Each structure stands twice: as C-alpha cells, then as structure tokens.
N, C-alpha and C positions, 0 to 999 in steps of 0.2 A: 213287657216286663220279664227280667231275668228270673229262671227259675232259681229256689233255694238249694244251697247245697245239701247233700243228704243227710248230713248231721243236723241242719237246721230246719229240715221238713216238718219234724214233729218234735220240737224242742222240749216238749213237756215229758216226752216219754224217756229221755235220757239214752245211753248206749244200750243196744239190745244184748241180751243173755245169750252167748254162743256156747253149744255142747259139741264138740266134735274132736275127734282124735288129732293128734299133729299130721298135717299134710305131708307127703313123702317130699324127700329133698330131689330125687330125680324119678322121671317116669319113662316108661317104653312107649314110643310113639307108633301106632300102627300104621301110619302114613310112611315111615321109614321103610317097611318091609314090603309095602307095595312099590316105592321107589326102587328099591333092590331088585325086585321082580323085574321090573320093566328096564333096569340097568342090564341086568343079565341078559334079557331077552335082545336088547339092542346090540350089545356086544356080540352075541350069537349071530344075528341076523347080518353084521356089518362083516364078519368073519365069512359067513356063507357066500354073501353076494359078491365080496372081493374075491374069493376063491374062485367063483364061477366066471368073472370078469376081470381076471388080472390086467389084461391089457387095457381096457377101458379105463379102469381106475390109475395105472401108470401114465395113460395120456393125459387124463384130467390132472393129475399132479404136476406134470412137465407142464401143462399149458398155465396152471396156477404159479407155479415157480417162475415162469416167464414174466408173468405179469408183476410180481412182487419185485423181482429182480429189475425190472425197468424202472422203480421208484428211485428217487433221488438217494444217491449212497448216504447222506446225512441221516436220512429217515430210518433206511436200515440199520445203520449203525447205532442210532437211539433205540430201537426195537431190540437189538441184541445187547445193548448195555442194560436196558430195564430187565431184560430177560435174567441175565447173569447176576444183576444186583437183586432181583426178587428173590432168588433162591436162597439168599443169605439174609435177607430183611425178614420175610414172611415169617420164619419159625420164631425169630426174636421178638418181632411185633406181635404176634398172636401170643406168645407166651407173657409179654408185659401186660397186654390186655386183659387176659383171663386171671392174672394175679391181682390186678387192680381191682376186678370185680369180684375177687376171692373165690374164684372157682378153680381152685386147685385139682381137685378130682377130674374135672373136666380137661384141664391141661395134660395131666398125665395121661388120661385116655387119647388125647389128640395126638401126643408124642409117640405114644405106643401104636396107634393106627399108622402113623407115618413110617414107623420103623417095620412093621408088618407088610405094608404096603411095598416098600423098598425090597423086602426079603422076598415076597411073593414074586415081584416084578423080575429079580434077579433069578429066582429059581424057575419061573416060567421061561425066561429067556434062554437059560441052559438047556431045559427039557424041549424046547422047540427047536434050538440050533444043533443039538447033538444027539438026542434021543429019538426024537421023531420029526428028522427033517423030511419036507416033502411039500405037499399042496399048502400046508399051513404056513411053512417058511417063505414059500413063494408069494403067498398073499401078504404077509406083514413086511416083507423086505424087497429091496431091488439090489442089483448089482452096480457098485460105484465104477469109474473109469479105472480106478487102479486094481479092478478084479475082486475086491473085498465086497461083502454084503454089509448093509445098513443095519442097525440094532433092531431086534423084535419089539422090544418094550424098553422105556427110560425109567429107571428106579426113582431118581429125582423128581421128576414130573408126577408119577403117581403117589410119592410121599407128600408131596405139597398139596395135591388135591385131596388125599385122605386128611391131611391136617385140618384143612379148611373145612371140609366137611364135619368133622367133628367139632369143630370150633363154633360152628352154627353162626354164620354172619348175617342170617335174615333178618330183616328190619334195620340193619346198620349200613346204610347206603354207601356212605364212603368206603368203608371198608369192602363192600361188596365190588364196587368199581375198582379200587385199587387192586384186589384179587383177580379180578376178571383181566385187567391190563397186564398182570405179572404173569399168570397162566397163559394168555395169548402170546405175550413176548417170548416166553420160553418155547412155546409150540413152534412158533414162527421160526425162532433161530434153530431149533433143531432140524426143521424141514429144509431150511435154506443151507445149512451146513451140510446136508445130506446124512446127518446122523440116523434119521428115522424118515420114515414114509408118513404120508398123511394118514393112513389107516393105523399104524402102529402109534401114532399121536393120539389118535382117537381111542384106542384100546388102552394106552396108558392112562389116559383121564377117566375112562370107565372102569378101569380096575382099581384106582385109587378112590374113586367114588363109591365103588361097591364095599371095597374094605372099610370105608370111613362109616357107611351106613351101618354094616355088621357091628363094627366097634359101637357106635353111638346107640344102636339097639339093646346091644348086650348089656352096655354099663348104665344106659339109661341117659337122658337129657335132663339138664337142670329144670325143675319144676317152676313154672310161672303161674300156677293156678291161685286163683283168689281165694282166700278164707273164708270162712262163715261170716265173719263181721263185714267184708268187703260185700258179699252177697246180700246180707240184710240191708246195708246202708243203699245198695243200688236199688233194692225193692222199695225201700221208704221213697227213695227218689222218684220212683214209679206210682206212687201214690198208696203203697200197702204198708200200714204202720206196725211193723212187726215188733215185737217185744221179745220173744224167744225164738230161737232157731236151733233145732237139734238134728245131727246126722243120723240117718237112719241105717245105712248099710256102707260097707266098706268099698263095695264095687259092684256095679249093675250095668252091664252091656254099655260101658263108655260113658256113664252119666252117674252123677253123684244126687243122692235123694236125701232130701231134709224134710222134718216135720217143722212148721212155723206156726207161731202163735201171735195174733195180732188183736190189739185192745182199742177200741175207738167208741167213745161216748158210753163207756160203761158195759159196752157189749164185746164178747171174746170170741173170735172166730179163728178155726184151725185151718190149716193150708197144707198142702203137700208141694214142696219146691223141688223141681227138677233142675241140674245144672249140667250143662253141656260145655266140656272143656274143649279148648282147641287142640291141646296135644292128643285128644282122643279122635281127630279127624282120621277118617279111614277104617275106624273100628266095625267090624261085621261086614267088611266088603266081600269075604269070600261067601257070607251067607247070601248077600245081594246077588252075587254072580251066579250063584246056584238057583236063586229064585227066577233070574231071568231067564236061566236054560229050562226050567220044568215048568213055569208058569206061561201060560199063552198070553201074549199080548192082546189087548192093551192092559191086563191086569197086573202085568208085571211093570212097576213104576221103575224109573232110574235111580241108580244109587247115588244120592247127594253127599259129596266128601267135603265139602266145606261146612264150616260151623254155621254160618248164616244162612245158607240154604237148608240146612236140617231145621233149625229152629223156626225159621220163617214158614217151611212147609208144615210142619206140626201145628205151628199155631193156627195157620190158614185153614186147615183142614177141621182142626178142633172148633174154631169159631162158627165155621159153615155148618157142623154138626149141631152145635147148640142153637144155630138159627132155625134148624128143623123142629125144635121142640121135643126132640127125643131126649131121654134120659142120659146124659152124658155128665162127666165129670167137667165141671165149669172152669174155665181158664179166665182167670181175672187179671194177670199183669204178665207182660214178657218185656225182658230188657236185657241189654248187654252189661255185662260186669268187666269194665275195662275192654281192652282188645283181645283178652286171652279166655274169655268164658261167656256163655248167655244162660238166662235163667228163666224158667216157666213157672208159674205160681198159679196152682189150681186149689179151689176150694174142696177141702177133705170131705168126701162125701159119707164118712162114717159108716163105710160097708166094707165087706171082706170079699176076697176074691174066690170063685169057685173053687179054684184049685186047693184053698184051704177048708173046704167047707165038706161035711160028711154028705155024700150022693144021697143018703137016706131022706135028708131033710129038705130036698129040692122037690118041690110040689109041682103038680101040673100047671097050676096057676103061676108059679114063678117062672116055669120054662116059656109059657105062653107070653108073660111079659118081656121076656128076654127077645123072642122072636118078634113080637111087635115092635119093640125099640129098634131091632136091625130093619124091619120092614119100613119103619119110618124115615130111617136114614136112606134106605134105597128109592122110596118115592121122591124123595128130593135129590137124587142122583150123588149122595153121598156114600162112598165105600170105605169101609175099616181097612180091608185087605189084611188083617192080622189077628182076626179074632181068635183068642184062645182063653182057656179056663182063667188064666192069671190075668186076663185084660177085661173081664166080665165080673163085676163085684155085685153082691147082693146085700142090700140094708135088711134090718131086723123085720121089717114089715113086707119083706120079700120083693121089694122094688128094685129092678135091676139097674145098674150104672156101667156104662161102657167107657172105657178109659184106654189111654196111649194110642192115639192116632197118628204116630210117627210114619206108619206105612200107608195111610189113608190116601184117598183121591177125590176129588171133587169133580162134577160133570163126568161121573163115571159111566161106563157102558153097561149092557146087562150082563157081561161076563163077570 
C-alpha cells in the first residue's frame, strides 16, 4: 500500500502552526571555501611541477597535439566552431535562464564575476610577461615558430568559467553537459591554435573557478532551504503528528533547531528538532582537521562532509547509545526534507545543560550519575567523543541526559 501524502497522514490535525523568522534569500556555503582552498592548491602545485619539468610538459603537450591533429579535419572544425559559438551563446543563455528563474541578483553576481575574472587574467598576464618574466613565463608559455610566445592566460576562458561557477548548474544535467562541451571546445581550440599551452589553459580555468567561488561566497548563493512547514509535514510523513513548530535559534553550528509539539490520543509530547541543511555541508571542517591533528587515532573520526553521511552517522550512534540503556536523549524520527535538508527529532528530556547551571547545585550524586551514564556507554563500546557541559543535561531530579552524538563512535577502542 502506498504511503499517504504528508498533509493526509493526520488529517484530523490540520496544518501545523509554524513560528519562525523568514528564511534568508541567500546563504554562504562553507563548502565553497573548501573548494577555493583546493583550487588554489592545485593551481600552485601545477605551476611548481611545470616549472620544475618544463621539458616534460612540453613533450606531453606536443604528443597530445599530434594525436588531436591526426583526427578528421571535419571533427576538429566542429570542435573549433562550438568553441567560438559557445563564447557567445553561454552568457546569453545563462542570463535568460537566471532571469526566467527570477534570480536577478545571481545574474548580476555572475556577470560581475566574469568581468573580474577577465580583468584578473589580463592583469596577471601583463605582470607575468612584462614585470616578472622568468621561470613562471617559461612554465606557462612556449615559443611559436614565428618567434613569438603564446599567451600566459586567456581572459575569455576565465570569464566563462567564473560565470558558470556563479550560475550554479549543479543538478541541471543538460546545462552541465552543454557547458562542459563548450569549455572543452574552447580549451581545445586555444591549444590547437597555439594561443595557449595546456598548462596555461588549466590555469585559466582554475583562475575563473576561483574568482567564481569567491564571488559566490561573498554574495551568497540562492537559498533552497525548506521552511518550517515543509519540515513539519516531512516529520508527519515519518509518523510524528506535529501540531506546532517553533524556531529556537537563528544559527547553531550549521544546523537549525526547533521545538516541536505533537498531540496524539489526547497526550502532548515535546520534541527537539534538528535540521541539517545541504548548503551547510563542510561547516566546521577546520575544527575537524584540527581534531585530526591533535587527537590520537582511532579516537579521531573522519570528517563527514555530505549531508547524508552526517545525519546517518549521528542517528546510528544515537540509536546505539539508546540500546545500551544509558540515559541519552531519545531519537524518535529521522527523515529527509526534500533533497536539500534532513531532520532528526528527539524527545525533549525537559532538562538543562550543565553550562547553564550554577556549579553550586551540582551534587556528588549528580556527578556520580553522569559518570555512571558515560561508563554504561563505554561498557557497550559506544563513545561520545564530544562530551562538554553543553552536551550534558540535568533534570530536576538530578538525572543526567547525554545529548548530541554527532562526534560519537560505535565499536570504539579503549582510547
């Protein structure tokens, strides 16, 4: 039997009441910064390797050109035609697409990024060719038969890549294929015409990609976060009859937090809802890398960058902790909210974190209970790996509750 739609799962409840501020129109994606760092590192490494092995790279390029020029002339002509035509079509097509989707700000950012990338390419080309000629010039260029050198960077190629980067074609497969064909055609044409070397083409693409990432992060990407109503309906579909959902904080380590209220058979239950948004993938990567350096393996778990890996890991460790009988916050529902978010619903333990309590009220009995709870986890080879006063809560009867197992581990070692 097919499951009922979310709005028909509990028809007697009506639509849930949502209390939250408006979601931002644009968000900064931490993963863009990670991509930027990797792009700069690749560009620098490519320059160093090429500078140290100019002869090898020149020979490789000559072999590649020999293979390509051996192809039928008609095929080469088609590639060159698509390359030239694409430089004219892409800006117009991207502009029409963004305007049709009412993303005028993103369009302006994309056009500005293209202009900035072209400006940087021209500026760097002038600096390399006239201000600091030397090994860098040798690495990026070659001498043509007429005695002239090829260009160090191509402004048009960098501009097109920057434009496509800001336009964000991920998830639009036809656009991605078309753009890849155009960029490949332009690159091939530049190499075959001896306008640029392979290294210069690669550096032009990396420059455009870097400028696009900087622009995209500075101005923000269009938000595709689901709102509170979508979250509540997704949880209803997962079997949680929410009637109220209230946003608790504006920002908290890359995730949104809500207080949920569900009523079933006359009984009211309170929940804490955590929402992981896909646009926050990569948040906290610096902290994870620092943890990898300072914590001895195997206590240092790998950083999970994908949305699915993150919420699957947290839910798996939490369920394992619950099975030990230790006093932990109970996870009752896990579900995706469309393709851009996932949510975890915990029963509200009606407790306060130690970080908010007066140390004077912490009795020896309460501390013993906390350590007994931690020991119960360890006896079952479940490790929290992130115990802090904010993750240890205390009920009014001094019963401890451990929360937030995102850094946890099952089948843990003694470390």
